[in-house]
Each structure stands twice: as structure tokens, then as C-alpha cells.
C-alpha positions, 0 to 999 in steps of 0.5 A, a space after each residue: 860139385 853140388 854145393 860151393 861157398 865163399 867164407 869171408 873173413 874180416 879181421 879176426 872173425 869170419 863175417 859172411 858166407 856167399 853161396 856160389 850158384 851155378 851159371 852165375 859169376 861172383 865179382 869181388 872188389 871195393 866198388 859197391 856194385 860187386 857181389 862181394 864188397 871188401 872194405 880194404 884199401 888194398 883191394 881194387 874197385 873190381 879186383 877178381 871174379 869167381 865163375 864156373 867153367 866145365 863144371 868147376 869153379 874158376 878164379 880170375 884176377 881182373 888186372 888188380 893193382 895188388 894182385 890176387 894170391 891163393 895159398 901164397 901164390 900170386 895168380 897169373 891166369 885163371 885158377 881152378 879152385 879146390 875145397 879149402 883154398 884160401 884166397 887173399 886179396 889185400 888184407 882180406 881172406 876168402 875160403 872156398 869150400 863145398 861143405 861148411 863144416 870144413 870151414 870151421 873144424 877149429 874156430 881158434 885157427 885159420 883154414 888150411 889148404 886142402 892140398 897140404 892134407 891127404 884125404 878129407 879134413 877130420 872136420 868134414 861132414 860134422 854139420 848137415 846144414 849151414 845155419 847150424 854150423 854158423 850158430 855153433 861157430 859164433 858164440 853169443 857176444 857183443 860183437 861191435 861197439 861204436 863211439 862215433 858213426 862214420 856217417 857223421 864224421 870227417 871222412 869223405 862221403 865218397 870214400 865211405 860209399 866205396 867201402 860198402 854197398 849199403 852206404 849210398 842208400 843209408 846216406 840218402 835215407 839219413 839225409 831225408 830223415 834229418 829233414 823229417 825230424 827237423 819238421 817234427 812239432 813234438 817229441 812223440 812225432 819226432 820219435 815215430 819218424 825216427 823209428 820209421 827211418 830206422 826200420 827202413 834203413 836197418 835189418 830190424 823188425 822191432 824197437 823203441 826210442 826211450 828218453 830220460 824222464 824230465 826232472 823238476 826243472 823240465 830237463 831230461 836228467 832223470 835216471 828213469 827211462 820212458 818209452 816214447 815210441 815203440 814198434 814191432 813188425 814181428 809176431 811179438 809185441 815190443 820187448 823192452 831193452 834189458 837192464 844190462 844193455 841199458 846200463 852199458 849204453 847209458 854208462 859208457 855212452 857207446 853204441 853196441 851190437 850183439 848178434 846170435 843172442 838166442 841163448 843170452 838172458 842178459 840181453 833180454 832176448 826171451 819172453 816170460 814163456 821162454 820164447 826167443 824174441 831176438 837174434 841180434 840187438 842194437 842199442 845206441 845212445 841218444 846224445 847231445 854233446 856230453 849229455 845222454 838223453 836216452 837210447 834207441 833199442 832195435 832188434 831182429 827176430 828173424 835169423 835170416 835178417 841179422 844186423 851188421 856193422 853198417 846197421 850199427 853205423 846207421 843207427 848211431 848216426 840216427 841217434 845223434 841226429 835225434 839228439 840234435 833234433 830234440 834240442 832244436 825242438 826244445 829251443 823252438 818250444 821255448 822260443 814260441 813260449 817266450 814269443 807268445 809271452 812277449 806278444 801278450 806283453 806288447 799287446 798289453 803295453 799297446 793298449 795301455 799306451 794307446 788308451 792311457 798314455 797318449 796325451 791329446 791336446 795342443 793348447 798352451 797349457 797342455 804344451 807346458 805340461 808336455 815340456 814339464 814331462 820332458 824335463 822330469 823324465 830323465 831325472 831319478 827325482 820323485 814327481 808329484 802330479 796334481 790335478 782334479 779327478 779325471 784330468 789324466 794324472 795317470 796318463 802323465 805318469 805313464 808319459 814320464 815313465 816311457 820317456 825316461 831311461 827306465 822305460 824298459 822296466 815295469 810301470 806299476 800303479 796303485 790307488 792308495 784310496 781304494 784299500 784299507 790300511 792293512 791291505 795297502 801295507 800288504 800291497 806296497 811291501 808284500 807279505 809272507 805266508 801266514 802273516 795274517 788270516 788269509 795269507 796262504 802264500 807269499 805275496 810280492 809287493 808293488 815296490 818289488 814288482 817295480 824294481 828297476 822301473 816306476 811305481 805310481 801311487 795315486 791318491 797319495 793324500 789318502 794314506 794313513 799316518 803309519 803307512 806314510 812313515 813306512 813309505 817315507 823310509 823306503 823313499 829315502 833309500 832304506 830297505 824294508 821287510 814284507 809284512 810278517 817277514 824279517 828279510 831286508 829287501 832293497 829296491 831301485 824304484 822311481 816313485 811318482 805320486 798323484 793327488 787331487 787334494 790340497 796337501 799344504 792344507 792337509 799338512 797344516 791340519 796334521 793329516 799329512 806328514 810334513 817330511 813326506 810332503 817335502 820328500 814328494 814335492 821335488 818335481 811338480 806337474 800340475 794338470 789343469 782341468 778341462 774347463 781351463 783349456 776349452 781349446 782342447 775340447 774339439 780335439 778330444 771330442 774328435 779323438 773319442 769319436 774315432 775311438 768309439 767308432 772303431 770299437 762299435 763299428 759305427 761310422 759317425 761323421 762328426 758333431 753338429 754345430 749345436 752339439 759342439 756348442 754344448 760341449 764347449 759351453 759345458 763346464 766338465 766337472 768330471 774332466 776328460 774322464 767324463 767327456 770320454 763317457 759322454 762321447 761313448 754314450 752318444 756314439 752308441 745311441 746317436 740316430 743320425 750320421 752326426 752326434 747332435 745336442 740331444 745325444 749328449 747327456 750332461 750332468 748338473 754337478 758343480 765343478 770343484 771350486 766352481 759352485 755357481 756352475 749349477 745355478 748357471 745351468 738351472 732355469 730361472 725361478 721367480 724367487 728363492 725357495 728354501 729346501 732341505 739337502 735331501 729334497 735337493 738330492 732327490 730332485 737332482 737324482 730324479 731329473 738325472 734318471 729322466 735325462 738318461 731314460 732311467 739308465 741306472 749305470 749311466 746315472 750313477 756314472 754321471 752322479 759319481 756314485 756307485 750303482 748300489 748307492 744309487 739303488 739305495 737312494 731310489 728306494 729311500 726317496 721312493 723315486 720309482 713312484 715318481 717315474 710315471 710323472 716325468 
């Protein structure tokens, strides 16, 4: 007997062919180590054995639990197999033949035992080789459909592993692949890792992962699929999945496998020249709960490496794992973006709090200010902060906000003196696209930005009467409209106003609305000038020295007694803002380990309401010499320039004017010509 085969039947189909090799035995059973593994619960782990003895093939039952039956008779010993014998093990059938054509004389009926027929079967000798017979026997069709993989189901792994020799390897590969997918940092890496695992675990040599394109919201809901990653180990480049398979899988959400597809054009198995591209195809949906994100398309171009049901199981398990990995990747990316944004906001808030909201000073007057802040913070009432320029009114406003129940909301600040009437209205209430020339898009105003938070309006006394009226209406709880719009907008905002003007005087002169004044003057905090709390000067000086030491990398140890005496004697017309600038310059230019008196550049400006200060600092003269204001200004600017070594930026800061204004005055008075004379 030159050739001998075992034809294995699963359910209603003949599933596999095993060639019997002389000198080699074939074991049959449920265990994965057998030559023929039957996925049948009635089959024992080691059920039967086929071996050659005396030139003939013998069948032996290995003391199985349910026995081995041949042609309806249960075996009690060794049995000599005859062509056409049907071996029944549990619910499985195996046909023993020495000519494959004998196995398939009529595909609509089961094999019949050769003992029931005298002579050869009419079907013998119809095919010359096994491959042509198998191709003729199995028509092109989708042979398997799968809703859920057993690998990811509730079945015990040990039970699944006993059913197939490939399960143990597939489970290990799937576990390893899941870890690799979890480490992927982007979609392209994830798709390529998944493809590598699929090529290793399934009998395929070409394939791709296709995902839905993102819509305007960033979600994968588009009907159009894009190839994220593809691979081909065959002579042909990857050929995209056919519309038939795409629509089937995406519509029904089930994985499909088709074998013997050489003549089926619906499966896209031929290229433009008609060459065969695939002999078996697997297509599985990439799912996340009820949503289908895309699909995995795999196929084999080698007839000897046809896919089987276990390949379908493995592919479906990988597809579901890819769906979860995609969702985890999206969540990680969103979390990273949110974390970056939160970190940026935290850095910004720390900078704001560290520089502008840390109140330095332990004098009695500052302790009273701190107590007023503590009493005002819990309330929803409007706060009016008054004080000279540079005393830290915005710092106090921040302290009120961050000590209040609104501290988690936004803190928005706007200087009313820095904008024209039209721009101030737009900044406060916003504007619609096309509301005026240059309004190319909608702008959200400060009131809307400060919703559920605090809005601070500095220099409130500089508002025009028309803006004051609109501002008052919003303060009283009425909705407002954006400039050029008609939509009624209502916000929940606490307002803190600040000014260095005498509002009572402005009200008396008709420059400030009386009703707005009374609406703002609910809670009042007065911040004293620095000259009125000299005991805070050493503490502030030490604070600014530490700050600028850190920023510049200097290691100055402190102030000389002469420098501290000068700081305490000076009247500080620019208040804390001026002190900050003076200390910054001293730290940068100091030549020793301590800040000395010569390192301090102090102005001769008078403080508000303290005009005699300039006379106190001037050198005594023999008598009064009348002079024009222009001559006084020229002399003062020239001496300030000399004191700063002609540093125009520092001079402009000390004088309280813009750098461009200083340049104009230098040209007007011809001070460059006097530079050498100083």
C-alpha cells in the first residue's frame, strides 16, 4: 500500500487530511501532544493509535473511556484498516483511504465502507493528486463566522488548551502582545506591533490594520477607512480588503474567514492583471464595546499555509485587544494634554501668587489691611481698594480672591486707564464678528471670562460716563450684550475696583457717577503708602534681595548700614513698585558682597500730597532763584540721567514717563550737548 491517508471530518465538513508515513505511528486524542487532535469532549486525551505492522496499517484503541468504533463495531483489539473504513471516535469521524479521490466521490454524502461494495468504488482514480481533489471538493465560500473569541471568553484556559495544539502557543503570544500594545505611544506603533503579533501567531503572509478616519470631534466615527499599517511577506504588495468583506464586517460586527478563495472575485483575491493574491482570508472587526473602530485584514498567498479556525480565534482576540489598547492610548493622550495644561496653569498661578499675591510686611497698618482682607473675602459684596500708585492694590485684590469661596474660579484683571472708551467697552463686554472695523471674529469680554470668579478693574476712576452707566447696570445684576450683538448674557462675577483718585472729589465735580460710587463703596480697603509704614522697609528690602539674587545668580549678603539708612530715610514716591526696581538695579550693579549706598539710585520726585520732600533732599542754596518750569524739568532730567550713568530706561522708570517721552525731552532741551559737562 504505497499511499495512505486519514480524512478528518468536523461537524458537516471534511476538515483536514493526514498522510500516513511508513514507520511512523499516528496518535489520536484530545490532548495537544497527539498527532491528530480532536476537539471532542467524548474523546479521551490519548484515545487511539494508527501504526504499520507487516506492511499493513493497524488501528488500536488506547483504553479510551468511550471506545473506538469502526463500521459500527467497537474495537476490542488491534484492527487491520481497509480502504474506505470510517473510524468513529465520539462525534468525530475519520476515513482511511489510499486514494484521495475515493474519499470524495460525492460531496453530498458520507463515505461508505469498502466492505459493503464488491470491487472498487466508481469514484476511485478520478484525481491524480491530493491538492486538485481538495480544491474540487471545497467550493469558495466563507467557512467561518465569529462573534466572540474563545480566548477572551469565560471558558477556562486549560479547557481551551486541551482542545487544540495551537492554543497554548496562541495564548502565550496573545498575553505577550497585550503587554506590547499597552506600551505603544501612538497609533502607528500600536498597529505595527499588532501586525507583527498576528503574522507570528496566524498562518498568513499579508495584511493590514484599517481604522475609521477621525471626524471633526476627533472621534473615529467616519465611514471611510484608512490603512494605518500594512505588511506583506509575499512576492506581492499588500492588496486592500474588498468592499464586500469590508461592508460585511463593519455592518455585522463579526469576524469572517474564507478559505479556497482563488476564484471568488468578491473577496478581492486577484490583482489588476488577474493574478491570484489570496487563497484564504480573515477579516475581523476592531471593536470597543458596541462601537466598531476599524478592522484587521489578513490573507495567505501560499496554498500550503491555509488559515484555520484557530487563526480566526487568534485574530479576533487580537482585534478586541487592539480596540481596548486604542481607547487606553486615547485616554493617555487626553490625560497627558490635560496634565500639561494643568501644569502650565499651576506654573502661571504660582508665578502670579509668588510675585503679586504675597503680602510682605508685619507693621501695624499692614496687619489691619490683612484683617480687612480676611473679613471681605467670604462675602460676595463689591470691594473698593484705594491707595497711591505702586502700593500693591492688585496684590490685595488677589489676596481677597484666593481667600474667598471663588478661589477655584478665574481671576481677571483689567486696567481701565490703559484703553480708549471703545476698546474698554469691547474688553469688558466683548464684541461680535463685524461689530466694528477690525472685529474679524467674536471676542469674549472680561465679564464672561471671569464667570464664577473675580474681575478686578484697576483705575476705575478713569472710566468714561457712558461706560460707567453700562458697568453699573451689570453690577446690579442685569444681563448685557456684546458690542454689535443682541444675545442677552448674564454672568456671576464678583467685582473688585481699585483707584488712586479721590472719588468723592470726582463725584462732586461730576466726573464720576454718584450711583456707581455708592455701588462700589460697599467694602473699602485702604492700602497705605510705603512712607507711612517705614517699619516694613527692611523686610521688603530683604525680600526683594532674595528674589533678585535667585533670578540673577548673585550671592549678595545684605545691605550696608549706610544703604539701609538711605532706604529708611527716602520717602518712596513710587511706593513698593519703585523699591522693587531700585533693589533690582542695585543687585545687578553692586560691586561688593553687600548693597551699599552708592548702589542705590533714588529719585528726587515728590510724593503725592508731600511737595516739601523735594526741598528736603536738595542742597541748601543762598537764596531763592526764580526759574521756569521748563528749566526745572531740564535740570531735573539731566541730573537723573547723570545719576543713572545715562541709562535711559532706568531714568524713564524713575521719572515715571515712557522711554519715548524721555527721548523727546532730551532732544527738546538739547541735553546731549550737556552730557560732557556733568
